[in-house]
C-alpha positions as CSV (number, residue, x, y, z in Angstrom):
1,M,-64.5,-95.8,-109.7
2,H,-61.5,-95.7,-106.8
3,P,-62.8,-93.8,-103.4
4,S,-60.9,-90.8,-102.6
5,H,-58.4,-90.5,-100.0
6,L,-58.2,-87.1,-98.1
7,R,-55.0,-85.6,-96.1
8,I,-55.1,-82.9,-93.4
9,Y,-51.4,-80.9,-95.0
10,Y,-49.8,-79.9,-92.5
11,G,-47.0,-77.9,-93.9
12,P,-43.1,-79.3,-94.5
13,Q,-42.0,-81.3,-92.2
14,E,-39.2,-79.1,-91.4
15,D,-41.1,-76.2,-90.1
16,R,-42.9,-78.4,-88.0
17,S,-40.1,-79.6,-85.9
18,A,-38.4,-75.7,-86.0
19,L,-41.5,-75.3,-84.1
20,K,-41.4,-76.0,-80.1
21,V,-45.4,-75.8,-79.4
22,A,-46.3,-75.5,-75.7
23,Q,-49.8,-75.4,-73.5
24,S,-50.1,-72.5,-71.0
25,E,-52.5,-73.0,-68.2
26,E,-55.4,-71.0,-70.4
27,S,-55.1,-73.5,-72.9
28,S,-53.8,-71.2,-75.9
29,Q,-50.6,-72.6,-77.1
30,R,-48.1,-70.1,-77.4
31,V,-45.0,-71.1,-80.4
32,S,-41.3,-70.2,-80.2
33,V,-39.8,-69.5,-83.1
34,P,-36.6,-67.7,-84.4
35,L,-36.9,-63.8,-85.3
36,G,-35.4,-64.4,-88.7
37,E,-37.9,-67.4,-89.7
38,I,-41.2,-64.9,-89.5
39,L,-39.3,-61.3,-90.3
40,P,-38.7,-62.0,-94.2
41,L,-42.4,-63.0,-94.1
42,L,-43.4,-60.2,-92.1
43,V,-41.6,-57.7,-94.0
44,D,-43.1,-59.2,-96.9
45,A,-47.1,-58.3,-95.3
46,V,-46.2,-55.2,-94.4
47,Q,-44.8,-54.4,-97.5
48,S,-48.0,-56.0,-99.9
49,R,-49.9,-54.0,-97.0
50,R,-51.7,-57.3,-97.1
51,T,-55.1,-56.7,-94.6
52,W,-54.8,-59.7,-92.0
53,L,-52.0,-57.5,-90.2
54,R,-54.9,-55.9,-88.9
55,D,-56.3,-58.8,-87.4
56,F,-53.5,-58.7,-85.3
57,E,-52.5,-55.3,-84.2
58,D,-53.3,-56.2,-80.2
59,E,-51.4,-59.2,-80.3
60,E,-48.7,-59.1,-77.7
61,V,-45.4,-60.5,-78.7
62,S,-42.7,-61.5,-76.1
63,I,-39.1,-60.1,-77.0
64,S,-35.5,-60.8,-75.3
65,M,-34.9,-57.6,-73.0
66,D,-31.1,-56.7,-75.1
67,L,-33.9,-57.1,-78.5
68,Y,-36.1,-54.2,-77.1
69,E,-33.5,-51.8,-75.5
70,V,-32.0,-52.2,-79.4
71,L,-35.1,-51.5,-81.0
72,L,-35.4,-49.0,-78.3
73,A,-32.5,-46.9,-80.0
74,Y,-32.9,-47.8,-83.1
75,Q,-36.7,-46.2,-82.8
76,H,-34.8,-42.9,-81.3
77,Y,-31.8,-42.2,-83.5
78,R,-34.3,-42.6,-86.1
79,R,-36.2,-39.4,-85.9
80,P,-35.1,-37.3,-88.2
81,S,-33.4,-34.3,-87.0
82,A,-34.9,-31.5,-86.3
């Protein structure tokens, strides 16, 4: 009988190289990824009503000021008219 060889799977190599992992002073990890990489996954999770999203409702997300201003304008103009 051959001994089993177990390996840890870290995902596709191209995905790992796209991520920039940096240690903060509090030794918690932060990851910077392009919005285009995570947006389709988040949209699918919201549409599929994935329960794990509730675990992250209070998480803070850092975005650029430009994106923040665009989101505020979008929020304002998508309100239904009275």
